C-alpha positions as CSV (number, residue, x, y, z in Angstrom):
1,X,37.7,2.5,72.6
2,X,35.2,4.1,70.2
3,X,32.7,5.0,73.0
4,X,35.5,6.8,74.9
5,X,36.5,8.8,71.7
6,X,32.8,9.7,71.1
7,X,32.3,10.8,74.7
8,X,35.5,12.9,74.5
9,X,34.4,14.4,71.2
10,X,30.9,15.3,72.7
11,X,32.7,17.0,75.6
12,X,34.9,18.9,73.2
13,X,31.9,20.0,71.1
14,X,30.0,21.1,74.4
15,X,33.0,23.0,75.8
16,X,34.4,24.6,72.6
17,X,31.7,24.5,70.0
18,X,34.1,22.7,67.6
19,X,33.9,19.1,66.4
20,X,37.1,17.0,66.8
21,X,38.3,17.7,63.0
22,X,37.8,21.5,63.6
23,X,39.8,21.4,66.9
24,X,42.7,19.4,65.4
25,X,42.8,21.8,62.5
26,X,42.8,24.9,64.8
27,X,45.4,23.4,67.2
28,X,47.8,21.4,65.0
29,X,50.0,22.5,62.2
30,X,48.8,21.8,58.6
31,X,50.9,18.6,58.1
32,X,50.0,17.2,61.3
33,X,46.4,17.9,60.7
34,X,46.5,16.1,57.2
35,X,48.3,13.2,58.9
36,X,45.6,12.9,61.5
37,X,42.9,13.0,58.8
38,X,44.7,10.2,56.8
39,X,45.0,8.0,59.9
40,X,41.3,8.6,60.8
41,X,40.3,7.8,57.3
42,X,42.4,4.5,57.5
43,X,40.8,3.7,60.7
44,X,37.3,4.2,59.4
45,X,38.1,2.0,56.4
46,X,39.4,-0.7,58.6
47,X,36.5,-0.8,60.9
48,X,34.0,-0.9,57.9
49,X,36.0,-3.8,56.4
50,X,35.8,-5.7,59.6
51,X,32.0,-5.1,59.7
52,X,31.5,-6.4,56.2
53,X,33.7,-9.5,56.7
54,X,32.1,-10.2,60.1
55,X,28.6,-10.0,58.6
56,X,29.7,-12.2,55.7
57,X,31.1,-14.8,58.3
58,X,27.8,-14.6,60.1
59,X,25.9,-15.3,57.1
60,X,28.0,-18.3,56.3
61,X,27.6,-19.7,59.6
62,X,23.8,-19.2,59.7
63,X,22.8,-19.9,56.3
64,X,26.0,-21.8,54.6
65,X,26.3,-18.8,52.3
66,X,29.6,-18.6,50.5
67,X,31.7,-15.6,51.7
68,X,31.6,-13.7,48.3
69,X,27.8,-13.8,48.3
70,X,27.7,-12.7,52.0
71,X,29.9,-9.7,51.1
72,X,27.7,-8.9,48.2
73,X,24.5,-9.0,50.2
74,X,26.2,-6.9,53.0
75,X,27.2,-4.3,50.2
76,X,23.7,-4.4,48.8
77,X,22.1,-3.8,52.2
78,X,24.5,-0.9,52.9
79,X,23.3,0.8,49.6
80,X,19.8,0.2,50.4
81,X,20.3,2.1,53.8
82,X,22.1,4.9,51.9
83,X,19.3,5.2,49.4
84,X,16.8,5.5,52.2
85,X,18.9,8.4,53.6
86,X,17.5,10.7,50.8
87,X,13.9,9.8,52.1
88,X,14.7,10.9,55.5
89,X,15.9,9.5,58.9
90,X,12.4,8.0,59.8
91,X,12.5,5.8,56.7
92,X,15.8,4.5,57.6
93,X,14.4,3.8,61.1
94,X,11.5,1.9,59.7
95,X,13.7,-0.2,57.4
96,X,16.0,-1.2,60.3
97,X,13.1,-1.9,62.6
98,X,11.5,-4.1,59.9
99,X,14.7,-6.1,59.6
100,X,14.9,-6.6,63.2
101,X,11.3,-7.7,63.1
102,X,12.3,-10.3,60.6
103,X,14.8,-11.6,63.1
104,X,12.7,-11.4,66.1
105,X,9.4,-12.5,64.8
106,X,10.0,-14.9,61.7
107,X,7.2,-15.3,59.4
108,X,5.4,-18.6,58.8
109,X,6.9,-18.9,55.5
110,X,10.5,-19.2,56.8
111,X,9.7,-22.1,59.1
112,X,9.5,-24.7,56.6
113,X,12.9,-23.5,55.2
114,X,14.4,-23.7,58.7
115,X,12.9,-27.1,59.2
116,X,14.4,-28.4,56.0
117,X,17.9,-27.2,57.0
118,X,17.4,-28.8,60.6
119,X,16.3,-32.1,58.9
120,X,19.3,-32.0,56.6
121,X,21.7,-31.4,59.5
122,X,20.1,-34.3,61.5
123,X,20.4,-36.6,58.7
124,X,24.1,-35.8,58.0
125,X,24.8,-36.2,61.9
126,X,23.0,-39.5,62.0
127,X,24.9,-40.9,58.9
128,X,28.4,-39.7,60.0
129,X,27.9,-40.3,63.7
130,X,30.2,-37.5,64.6
131,X,30.4,-33.8,64.0
132,X,32.4,-33.0,61.0
133,X,31.1,-29.5,60.5
134,X,29.4,-26.9,62.7
135,X,26.2,-27.1,60.8
136,X,25.8,-30.8,61.5
137,X,26.7,-30.7,65.2
138,X,24.0,-30.8,67.7
139,X,23.2,-32.8,70.8
140,X,20.4,-35.3,70.3
141,X,18.1,-36.5,73.0
142,X,19.0,-40.2,72.3
143,X,22.7,-39.7,72.9
């Protein structure tokens, strides 16, 4: 849905020279324009909240991080990106690409940490004999 709205807003901008907010203000009455603005702000807040909670859940599933800590990490990351905004768009791009590089090409220092997590999950799985948590679930070659 967001892609459709972006495409329609781009077409509106190319055809009229106005962005969506300017076109709504020019076309609708003042109370209707204010209502549309408030609804748009609520939608923006809802999508941002969903992204923050989704990231916190992902960090919990990947690393066992508590949700509150995951939310704090996500908020800190957001403020770091906003701080880079003052330095220019290229700095933001460099920061995001470096984060993607950490994911795509993990450093040798992270491998022992990952191996310790794998060893703990294998030990927990062999003790219990069944999967009681997602982190302890995997298929072994001997099964």
